[in-house]
TORLUM-458818 format. One record per atom (N, C-alpha, C): z, x, y; atom name; residue in three letters; residue number from 1; chain. Coordinates in steps of 0.05 Angstrom, whole numbers, plus 32768, in hexadecimal, padded with zeros to 4 digits. Layout:
<recs>
Z|X|Y|CA|ALA|NUM|A $
...
</recs>
This chain:
<recs>
8192|8003|805D|N|MET|1|A $
8171|7FFC|805E|CA|MET|1|A $
8169|7FEB|8048|C|MET|1|A $
817E|7FFB|8031|N|LEU|2|A $
8177|7FE9|801A|CA|LEU|2|A $
8189|7FD1|8018|C|LEU|2|A $
81A1|7FCA|8024|N|PHE|3|A $
81AA|7FB2|8021|CA|PHE|3|A $
819B|7F9F|8033|C|PHE|3|A $
818D|7FAA|8047|N|GLY|4|A $
817A|7F92|8056|CA|GLY|4|A $
8166|7F8E|8047|C|GLY|4|A $
815F|7F9F|8039|N|SER|5|A $
8145|7F9A|8027|CA|SER|5|A $
814B|7F85|8010|C|SER|5|A $
8164|7F8C|8000|N|LEU|6|A $
8169|7F75|7FEC|CA|LEU|6|A $
8170|7F5A|7FFB|C|LEU|6|A $
817A|7F58|8015|N|GLY|7|A $
8183|7F3E|8024|CA|GLY|7|A $
8166|7F2D|8023|C|GLY|7|A $
814F|7F3B|802D|N|PHE|8|A $
813C|7F31|8036|CA|PHE|8|A $
8129|7F28|8014|C|PHE|8|A $
8130|7F3C|8001|N|VAL|9|A $
8124|7F34|7FE0|CA|VAL|9|A $
8134|7F1A|7FE2|C|VAL|9|A $
8152|7F14|7FE7|N|ILE|10|A $
815E|7EFA|7FDB|CA|ILE|10|A $
8155|7EE4|7FEE|C|ILE|10|A $
8154|7EE6|8006|N|ILE|11|A $
8145|7ED5|8016|CA|ILE|11|A $
812E|7EC9|800F|C|ILE|11|A $
811A|7EDF|800A|N|GLY|12|A $
8100|7EDF|7FF9|CA|GLY|12|A $
8101|7EC9|7FE4|C|GLY|12|A $
8113|7ED2|7FD2|N|CYS|13|A $
811A|7EBD|7FBA|CA|CYS|13|A $
811C|7EA1|7FBD|C|CYS|13|A $
812E|7EA0|7FD9|N|TRP|14|A $
813A|7E84|7FDD|CA|TRP|14|A $
8127|7E75|7FEA|C|TRP|14|A $
8114|7E85|7FF8|N|PHE|15|A $
80FB|7E74|8003|CA|PHE|15|A $
80E9|7E63|7FED|C|PHE|15|A $
80E5|7E7B|7FD8|N|ILE|16|A $
80D6|7E79|7FC4|CA|ILE|16|A $
80E3|7E5B|7FB3|C|ILE|16|A $
80FE|7E61|7FA7|N|ILE|17|A $
8103|7E4B|7F92|CA|ILE|17|A $
810D|7E2F|7FA3|C|ILE|17|A $
8114|7E30|7FB8|N|LYS|18|A $
8120|7E1F|7FC8|CA|LYS|18|A $
811F|7E1E|7FE7|C|LYS|18|A $
8104|7E17|7FEF|N|PRO|19|A $
8100|7E1D|800F|CA|PRO|19|A $
810F|7E06|801E|C|PRO|19|A $
8118|7E17|8034|N|PRO|20|A $
8127|7E05|8044|CA|PRO|20|A $
8117|7DF6|8054|C|PRO|20|A $
8124|7DDD|805D|N|VAL|21|A $
811D|7DCA|8070|CA|VAL|21|A $
811A|7DD1|8089|C|VAL|21|A $
80FD|7DD6|8094|N|ILE|22|A $
80F9|7DE2|80B0|CA|ILE|22|A $
80EF|7DCA|80BE|C|ILE|22|A $
80F6|7DC4|80D6|N|GLU|23|A $
80EA|7DA4|80E5|CA|GLU|23|A $
80D7|7DAF|80FE|C|GLU|23|A $
80BE|7DBD|80E6|N|ASN|24|A $
80A7|7DCA|80F5|CA|ASN|24|A $
808F|7DC0|80E7|C|ASN|24|A $
807B|7DBA|80F1|N|ALA|25|A $
8064|7DAC|80E0|CA|ALA|25|A $
8058|7DC8|80D3|C|ALA|25|A $
8059|7DDA|80DE|N|PHE|26|A $
804A|7DF2|80D1|CA|PHE|26|A $
805F|7E06|80C0|C|PHE|26|A $
8073|7E09|80CA|N|LEU|27|A $
808B|7E21|80C5|CA|LEU|27|A $
8099|7E0F|80AC|C|LEU|27|A $
8098|7DF3|80AF|N|GLY|28|A $
80A9|7DE4|809B|CA|GLY|28|A $
80A0|7DDB|8082|C|GLY|28|A $
8083|7DE4|8083|N|ASP|29|A $
8071|7DDF|806B|CA|ASP|29|A $
807F|7DF3|804F|C|ASP|29|A $
8086|7DE6|803E|N|PRO|30|A $
808F|7DF8|8024|CA|PRO|30|A $
8081|7E0A|8019|C|PRO|30|A $
8065|7E08|801D|N|ALA|31|A $
8054|7E1B|800D|CA|ALA|31|A $
804D|7E35|8025|C|ALA|31|A $
8050|7E2E|803E|N|VAL|32|A $
8059|7E4A|8050|CA|VAL|32|A $
8073|7E53|804B|C|VAL|32|A $
8083|7E48|8049|N|ILE|33|A $
809D|7E57|8044|CA|ILE|33|A $
809E|7E64|802C|C|ILE|33|A $
8099|7E57|8016|N|ARG|34|A $
808D|7E6B|7FFC|CA|ARG|34|A $
807D|7E7D|8000|C|ARG|34|A $
8064|7E7C|8010|N|VAL|35|A $
805A|7E93|8013|CA|VAL|35|A $
8064|7EB0|8022|C|VAL|35|A $
8077|7E9F|8031|N|ALA|36|A $
808B|7EB9|8041|CA|ALA|36|A $
809E|7EC7|802F|C|ALA|36|A $
80A9|7EB3|801C|N|GLY|37|A $
80B6|7EBE|800D|CA|GLY|37|A $
80AD|7ED1|7FF1|C|GLY|37|A $
8096|7ECC|7FED|N|VAL|38|A $
8086|7EDA|7FE1|CA|VAL|38|A $
8081|7EF8|7FE9|C|VAL|38|A $
8076|7EF7|8000|N|LEU|39|A $
8074|7F10|8011|CA|LEU|39|A $
808A|7F1C|8013|C|LEU|39|A $
80A5|7F12|801B|N|SER|40|A $
80C3|7F1C|8023|CA|SER|40|A $
80C4|7F32|8002|C|SER|40|A $
80C7|7F19|7FED|N|VAL|41|A $
80CD|7F25|7FD5|CA|VAL|41|A $
80B8|7F3B|7FD1|C|VAL|41|A $
80A4|7F3A|7FD4|N|LEU|42|A $
808D|7F55|7FD0|CA|LEU|42|A $
8099|7F6B|7FDF|C|LEU|42|A $
8096|7F68|7FF8|N|PHE|43|A $
8095|7F80|800F|CA|PHE|43|A $
80B1|7F8E|800D|C|PHE|43|A $
80C6|7F7C|800D|N|PHE|44|A $
80E1|7F85|800A|CA|PHE|44|A $
80EB|7F91|7FF7|C|PHE|44|A $
80E1|7F86|7FDE|N|GLY|45|A $
80E2|7F92|7FC5|CA|GLY|45|A $
80D8|7FAC|7FB8|C|GLY|45|A $
80C0|7FB0|7FCC|N|ILE|46|A $
80B1|7FCF|7FC6|CA|ILE|46|A $
80C7|7FE0|7FD9|C|ILE|46|A $
80CC|7FD9|7FEC|N|VAL|47|A $
80E3|7FED|7FFF|CA|VAL|47|A $
80F7|7FEC|7FEF|C|VAL|47|A $
810A|7FDB|7FE7|N|ALA|48|A $
811D|7FE0|7FDA|CA|ALA|48|A $
8117|7FF1|7FC2|C|ALA|48|A $
8106|7FEA|7FAD|N|PHE|49|A $
8104|7FFD|7F98|CA|PHE|49|A $
80FE|801E|7FA5|C|PHE|49|A $
80EE|8022|7FB4|N|THR|50|A $
80EC|803B|7FBC|CA|THR|50|A $
8108|804D|7FCF|C|THR|50|A $
8116|8035|7FD9|N|LEU|51|A $
8136|803F|7FDE|CA|LEU|51|A $
8141|804A|7FC6|C|LEU|51|A $
813A|8035|7FB9|N|VAL|52|A $
8151|803D|7F9C|CA|VAL|52|A $
814B|8052|7F8D|C|VAL|52|A $
8131|805A|7F92|N|ARG|53|A $
8125|8076|7F7E|CA|ARG|53|A $
812C|8088|7F99|C|ARG|53|A $
8131|808C|7FAD|N|LYS|54|A $
8135|809D|7FBC|CA|LYS|54|A $
8155|80A5|7FC2|C|LYS|54|A $
8164|8092|7FB3|N|LEU|55|A $
8183|8099|7FB8|CA|LEU|55|A $
8183|80B1|7FA7|C|LEU|55|A $
8181|80B6|7F8B|N|PRO|56|A $
818D|80CB|7F7A|CA|PRO|56|A $
8175|80E7|7F82|C|PRO|56|A $
8169|80EC|7F98|N|ASP|57|A $
815C|80FA|7FA0|CA|ASP|57|A $
816B|8110|7FAC|C|ASP|57|A $
8170|8125|7FA2|N|ASN|58|A $
817F|8137|7FB3|CA|ASN|58|A $
8171|814A|7FCA|C|ASN|58|A $
815A|8149|7FC1|N|ARG|59|A $
8146|815E|7FD7|CA|ARG|59|A $
814A|815E|7FF2|C|ARG|59|A $
814C|816F|8003|N|PRO|60|A $
814C|816B|801D|CA|PRO|60|A $
8135|8159|8023|C|PRO|60|A $
8138|8149|803C|N|GLY|61|A $
8126|8136|8045|CA|GLY|61|A $
810D|8142|8054|C|GLY|61|A $
8112|815A|8060|N|LEU|62|A $
8101|816A|806B|CA|LEU|62|A $
8100|8184|806C|C|LEU|62|A $
80F4|8196|806B|N|ILE|63|A $
80F2|81B5|8069|CA|ILE|63|A $
80DE|81B5|8079|C|ILE|63|A $
80E6|81CC|808F|N|ILE|64|A $
80CF|81DC|80A2|CA|ILE|64|A $
80D7|81F0|809F|C|ILE|64|A $
80C0|8202|8096|N|ASP|65|A $
80BE|821F|8099|CA|ASP|65|A $
809F|822C|809A|C|ASP|65|A $
809F|8243|8091|N|ASP|66|A $
808C|8257|809E|CA|ASP|66|A $
806D|8249|808E|C|ASP|66|A $
8070|8237|8078|N|GLN|67|A $
8058|8232|806B|CA|GLN|67|A $
804F|821B|8079|C|GLN|67|A $
8063|8201|807E|N|GLY|68|A $
805D|81E9|8089|CA|GLY|68|A $
8079|81D9|808E|C|GLY|68|A $
8071|81BC|8083|N|ILE|69|A $
8086|81AE|8085|CA|ILE|69|A $
8083|8197|806C|C|ILE|69|A $
809D|81A2|805B|N|THR|70|A $
80A2|8190|8043|CA|THR|70|A $
80AA|8176|804E|C|THR|70|A $
80A0|8160|8048|N|ASP|71|A $
80A5|814A|804A|CA|ASP|71|A $
80B0|8137|8033|C|ASP|71|A $
80C9|8134|8030|N|ASN|72|A $
80D7|8124|801C|CA|ASN|72|A $
80E6|810A|8028|C|ASN|72|A $
80E4|8104|803D|N|SER|73|A $
80F6|80F6|8051|CA|SER|73|A $
80F5|80D6|8047|C|SER|73|A $
80E0|80C9|803F|N|SER|74|A $
80DB|80AE|803C|CA|SER|74|A $
80CC|80AF|8021|C|SER|74|A $
80C2|8093|8013|N|GLY|75|A $
80BC|808B|8004|CA|GLY|75|A $
809D|8092|8001|C|GLY|75|A $
808D|8091|801B|N|VAL|76|A $
8074|809B|801C|CA|VAL|76|A $
8072|80B5|8029|C|VAL|76|A $
8086|80C7|8022|N|SER|77|A $
8082|80E5|8029|CA|SER|77|A $
806A|80F0|8022|C|SER|77|A $
8058|8105|802D|N|ALA|78|A $
804A|8118|8027|CA|ALA|78|A $
804A|812F|801B|C|ALA|78|A $
8065|8133|8016|N|GLY|79|A $
8068|8152|800B|CA|GLY|79|A $
8062|8166|801F|C|GLY|79|A $
8058|817F|8013|N|LEU|80|A $
8057|8195|8024|CA|LEU|80|A $
803C|818E|8033|C|LEU|80|A $
803A|8199|8051|N|VAL|81|A $
802D|819B|805D|CA|VAL|81|A $
8027|81AF|8068|C|VAL|81|A $
800E|81BB|8068|N|LEU|82|A $
800C|81D9|8070|CA|LEU|82|A $
8009|81D8|8085|C|LEU|82|A $
8016|81F0|809A|N|TRP|83|A $
800C|81F7|80B7|CA|TRP|83|A $
7FF1|81F7|80BC|C|TRP|83|A $
7FE4|8202|80A8|N|GLU|84|A $
7FC6|820B|80AB|CA|GLU|84|A $
7FB7|81EF|80AB|C|GLU|84|A $
7FC0|81D6|80A4|N|ASP|85|A $
7FB4|81C0|809E|CA|ASP|85|A $
7FBB|81AE|80B9|C|ASP|85|A $
7FCD|81B7|80CB|N|VAL|86|A $
7FD6|81A3|80E1|CA|VAL|86|A $
7FC6|81A9|80F8|C|VAL|86|A $
7FB7|8195|8108|N|LEU|87|A $
7FB2|8195|811B|CA|LEU|87|A $
7FBC|818D|8139|C|LEU|87|A $
7FCD|8178|8131|N|GLU|88|A $
7FDE|816F|8147|CA|GLU|88|A $
7FF9|8164|813B|C|GLU|88|A $
800C|8166|814E|N|ILE|89|A $
802C|8152|8147|CA|ILE|89|A $
8027|8146|8163|C|ILE|89|A $
802C|8128|815B|N|LYS|90|A $
802D|8110|816D|CA|LYS|90|A $
8041|8100|8169|C|LYS|90|A $
804D|80EA|817C|N|ILE|91|A $
805D|80D2|8177|CA|ILE|91|A $
804E|80B8|817A|C|ILE|91|A $
8057|80AA|8165|N|SER|92|A $
804C|8092|8160|CA|SER|92|A $
805F|807D|8162|C|SER|92|A $
8064|806B|8170|N|THR|93|A $
807D|8058|8176|CA|THR|93|A $
8073|803A|8163|C|THR|93|A $
8078|8034|814D|N|VAL|94|A $
807A|8016|8142|CA|VAL|94|A $
8091|8006|8147|C|VAL|94|A $
808F|7FF1|814C|N|TYR|95|A $
80A7|7FD9|8157|CA|TYR|95|A $
80BD|7FEF|815D|C|TYR|95|A $
80C3|8000|8171|N|LYS|96|A $
80D7|8010|817A|CA|LYS|96|A $
80DE|8024|8171|C|LYS|96|A $
80CE|802B|8152|N|ASN|97|A $
80DA|8040|813F|CA|ASN|97|A $
80C4|8055|814C|C|ASN|97|A $
80D1|806C|8155|N|ARG|98|A $
80BE|8084|8151|CA|ARG|98|A $
80B4|8094|8134|C|ARG|98|A $
809B|80A0|8134|N|PHE|99|A $
8099|80AD|8120|CA|PHE|99|A $
808D|80C1|8129|C|PHE|99|A $
8090|80DF|811B|N|ILE|100|A $
8080|80FC|8122|CA|ILE|100|A $
8069|80F3|810F|C|ILE|100|A $
804E|80F1|811C|N|MET|101|A $
8038|80F6|810E|CA|MET|101|A $
802B|810F|810A|C|MET|101|A $
8027|8118|80F5|N|ILE|102|A $
801C|8132|80ED|CA|ILE|102|A $
7FFF|8131|80EA|C|ILE|102|A $
7FEC|8136|80FD|N|VAL|103|A $
7FCF|8136|80F8|CA|VAL|103|A $
7FC1|814B|80EE|C|VAL|103|A $
7FB8|8146|80D4|N|VAL|104|A $
7FAD|815E|80C5|CA|VAL|104|A $
7F8F|815D|80C7|C|VAL|104|A $
7F83|8172|80C1|N|ARG|105|A $
7F68|8172|80BD|CA|ARG|105|A $
7F54|8166|80A6|C|ARG|105|A $
7F6A|8162|8095|N|ASN|106|A $
7F5F|815B|807A|CA|ASN|106|A $
7F70|8142|8070|C|ASN|106|A $
7F75|812D|8081|N|PRO|107|A $
7F84|8115|8078|CA|PRO|107|A $
7F7A|810D|805B|C|PRO|107|A $
7F65|810D|8052|N|GLU|108|A $
7F58|8101|8038|CA|GLU|108|A $
7F68|810C|8020|C|GLU|108|A $
7F68|8127|802B|N|GLU|109|A $
7F7C|8138|800C|CA|GLU|109|A $
7F9C|8136|800B|C|GLU|109|A $
7F9F|812A|8027|N|TYR|110|A $
7FBE|8123|801F|CA|TYR|110|A $
7FC7|8106|8016|C|TYR|110|A $
7FAF|80F8|801C|N|ILE|111|A $
7FB0|80DF|800F|CA|ILE|111|A $
7FAB|80D7|7FF5|C|ILE|111|A $
7F91|80ED|7FF0|N|ASP|112|A $
7F89|80F0|7FCD|CA|ASP|112|A $
7F9F|80FE|7FBA|C|ASP|112|A $
7FB0|8112|7FC8|N|ARG|113|A $
7FC2|811B|7FB1|CA|ARG|113|A $
7FD6|8107|7FAB|C|ARG|113|A $
7FDC|80F0|7FB5|N|GLN|114|A $
7FF1|80DF|7FAD|CA|GLN|114|A $
7FE7|80D6|7F92|C|GLN|114|A $
7FFA|80D1|7F87|N|THR|115|A $
7FF8|80C4|7F69|CA|THR|115|A $
8000|80AD|7F68|C|THR|115|A $
8011|809D|7F79|N|ASN|116|A $
801B|808C|7F7A|CA|ASN|116|A $
8005|8076|7F8E|C|ASN|116|A $
7FF6|805C|7F83|N|LEU|117|A $
7FEA|8054|7F90|CA|LEU|117|A $
7FF2|8043|7FA8|C|LEU|117|A $
800D|803C|7FA4|N|ILE|118|A $
8016|8032|7FC3|CA|ILE|118|A $
801C|803C|7FD8|C|ILE|118|A $
8026|8060|7FCF|N|LYS|119|A $
8028|806D|7FE3|CA|LYS|119|A $
800C|8077|7FED|C|LYS|119|A $
7FFA|8077|7FD9|N|ARG|120|A $
7FDC|8083|7FE7|CA|ARG|120|A $
7FD6|8073|7FFC|C|ARG|120|A $
7FD9|804E|7FF6|N|LYS|121|A $
7FD1|803A|8004|CA|LYS|121|A $
7FE2|8042|8025|C|LYS|121|A $
7FF6|8047|801F|N|ALA|122|A $
8005|8041|8036|CA|ALA|122|A $
8002|8063|804A|C|ALA|122|A $
7FF3|8075|803C|N|MET|123|A $
7FEE|808D|804F|CA|MET|123|A $
7FD4|8087|805B|C|MET|123|A $
7FC4|8075|8043|N|ALA|124|A $
7FA4|806D|8055|CA|ALA|124|A $
7FAA|8059|806C|C|ALA|124|A $
7FBF|804C|806C|N|LEU|125|A $
7FC4|8037|8082|CA|LEU|125|A $
7FCC|8048|8096|C|LEU|125|A $
7FDC|8056|8095|N|ASN|126|A $
7FE8|806A|80AA|CA|ASN|126|A $
7FD4|8075|80B8|C|ASN|126|A $
7FBF|808A|80A3|N|HIS|127|A $
7FA5|8094|80AF|CA|HIS|127|A $
7F92|8081|80C0|C|HIS|127|A $
7F8F|8062|80B6|N|ARG|128|A $
7F81|8055|80CB|CA|ARG|128|A $
7F8A|804C|80DE|C|ARG|128|A $
7FA7|8047|80DC|N|SER|129|A $
7FB3|8038|80F8|CA|SER|129|A $
7FBA|804E|8110|C|SER|129|A $
7FC6|806B|8106|N|TYR|130|A $
7FD1|807B|8110|CA|TYR|130|A $
7FC4|8092|8119|C|TYR|130|A $
7FB0|8098|8106|N|GLY|131|A $
7F9A|80B3|810B|CA|GLY|131|A $
7FAA|80C4|80F5|C|GLY|131|A $
7FC1|80C3|80ED|N|SER|132|A $
7FCB|80D7|80D6|CA|SER|132|A $
7FD5|80C7|80BD|C|SER|132|A $
7FCF|80CE|80A6|N|PRO|133|A $
7FE5|80C9|808E|CA|PRO|133|A $
8000|80CF|8087|C|PRO|133|A $
8009|80E5|80A2|N|ILE|134|A $
8022|80EF|809F|CA|ILE|134|A $
8030|80E7|80AE|C|ILE|134|A $
8047|80D4|80AF|N|SER|135|A $
8059|80D0|80C6|CA|SER|135|A $
8074|80DA|80B9|C|SER|135|A $
8083|80E0|80CC|N|ILE|136|A $
80A2|80EC|80C7|CA|ILE|136|A $
80B9|80D8|80D8|C|ILE|136|A $
80C9|80CE|80CC|N|SER|137|A $
80DB|80C0|80DA|CA|SER|137|A $
80F7|80C7|80D9|C|SER|137|A $
8107|80C8|80E9|N|ALA|138|A $
8120|80D7|80EC|CA|ALA|138|A $
8134|80BE|80DC|C|ALA|138|A $
8128|80A7|80DA|N|ASN|139|A $
813E|8096|80D4|CA|ASN|139|A $
8144|809E|80B4|C|ASN|139|A $
8138|80AC|80AB|N|GLY|140|A $
813D|80B1|8089|CA|GLY|140|A $
814C|80C7|8085|C|GLY|140|A $
814B|80DB|809F|N|LEU|141|A $
815B|80EE|809B|CA|LEU|141|A $
8178|80F8|80B0|C|LEU|141|A $
817F|810C|80AD|N|ASN|142|A $
8197|810D|80B7|CA|ASN|142|A $
8192|8122|80CF|C|ASN|142|A $
8186|8117|80E8|N|ALA|143|A $
817A|8124|80F3|CA|ALA|143|A $
8175|8111|8112|C|ALA|143|A $
817B|811E|812A|N|ASN|144|A $
816E|8110|8140|CA|ASN|144|A $
814F|8115|8146|C|ASN|144|A $
8143|80FB|814D|N|PHE|145|A $
8127|80F2|8150|CA|PHE|145|A $
811F|810E|8165|C|PHE|145|A $
8129|8110|817D|N|ASP|146|A $
8119|8120|8190|CA|ASP|146|A $
8123|8141|8180|C|ASP|146|A $
8134|8147|817A|N|GLU|147|A $
8141|8165|816B|CA|GLU|147|A $
8129|816A|815C|C|GLU|147|A $
8120|8155|8145|N|LEU|148|A $
8113|8159|8131|CA|LEU|148|A $
80F9|8165|8138|C|LEU|148|A $
80ED|8150|8152|N|TYR|149|A $
80D5|8151|8158|CA|TYR|149|A $
80D3|816A|8165|C|TYR|149|A $
80E5|816F|8179|N|GLY|150|A $
80E2|818B|8188|CA|GLY|150|A $
80DE|81A1|8172|C|GLY|150|A $
80E9|81A4|815B|N|ILE|151|A $
80F4|81BB|8144|CA|ILE|151|A $
80D2|81B9|813C|C|ILE|151|A $
80C9|819B|8137|N|ILE|152|A $
80AA|81AB|8129|CA|ILE|152|A $
8094|81B1|8137|C|ILE|152|A $
809B|81A7|8152|N|ARG|153|A $
8086|81AF|8165|CA|ARG|153|A $
8084|81CF|816D|C|ARG|153|A $
80A1|81D5|8171|N|ARG|154|A $
80A7|81F2|8172|CA|ARG|154|A $
809A|8209|8159|C|ARG|154|A $
80A4|81FC|8142|N|GLN|155|A $
8092|820C|812E|CA|GLN|155|A $
8076|820C|812A|C|GLN|155|A $
8067|81F3|8131|N|PHE|156|A $
804C|81F3|8133|CA|PHE|156|A $
8047|81FB|8148|C|PHE|156|A $
8050|8200|815A|N|GLY|157|A $
8041|8216|8172|CA|GLY|157|A $
804B|822D|8173|C|GLY|157|A $
8053|8232|816A|N|SER|158|A $
805F|824F|815A|CA|SER|158|A $
8048|825E|8147|C|SER|158|A $
8035|8244|8135|N|ARG|159|A $
8023|8249|8121|CA|ARG|159|A $
8009|824D|8131|C|ARG|159|A $
8003|8239|8146|N|VAL|160|A $
7FED|8237|815A|CA|VAL|160|A $
7FED|8257|816A|C|VAL|160|A $
8003|825A|817A|N|SER|161|A $
7FFC|8270|8181|CA|SER|161|A $
7FF5|8291|817D|C|SER|161|A $
7FFD|8292|815C|N|HIS|162|A $
7FF2|82A5|8151|CA|HIS|162|A $
7FD5|82A5|814F|C|HIS|162|A $
</recs>
């Protein structure tokens, strides 16, 4: 993912510095190409920066225990999500990528405790778009999505049945 992000940053720089000639009235406009380049550099630059910061992180990506789920799986990780706050565990699919959505009773608290503005905004966007600020992807973990979902559902189910 890091190399892909850096590739898009390089392509974005190319679009900004010397836009390619495209035989299309709208897409061939150098201003449109430069805007696409700036957006590419900004978005994929943030992704690359986040990935570089995660490289030296030796903490487990996800801890599931009696207290809750400690999420350290991505750049927008929620940290500790207490079982007592969890209302529902569901799956959302975004562009063929599946995410485990942890629906909590107090989403604003999880958003507000983030000190990083970008992380806070990303969690708020997740909440508005998918009903929860907390999403877990198996992509950044050494785990199979279905197995991970099953483990989380079982652990959550054992809490509900008590």
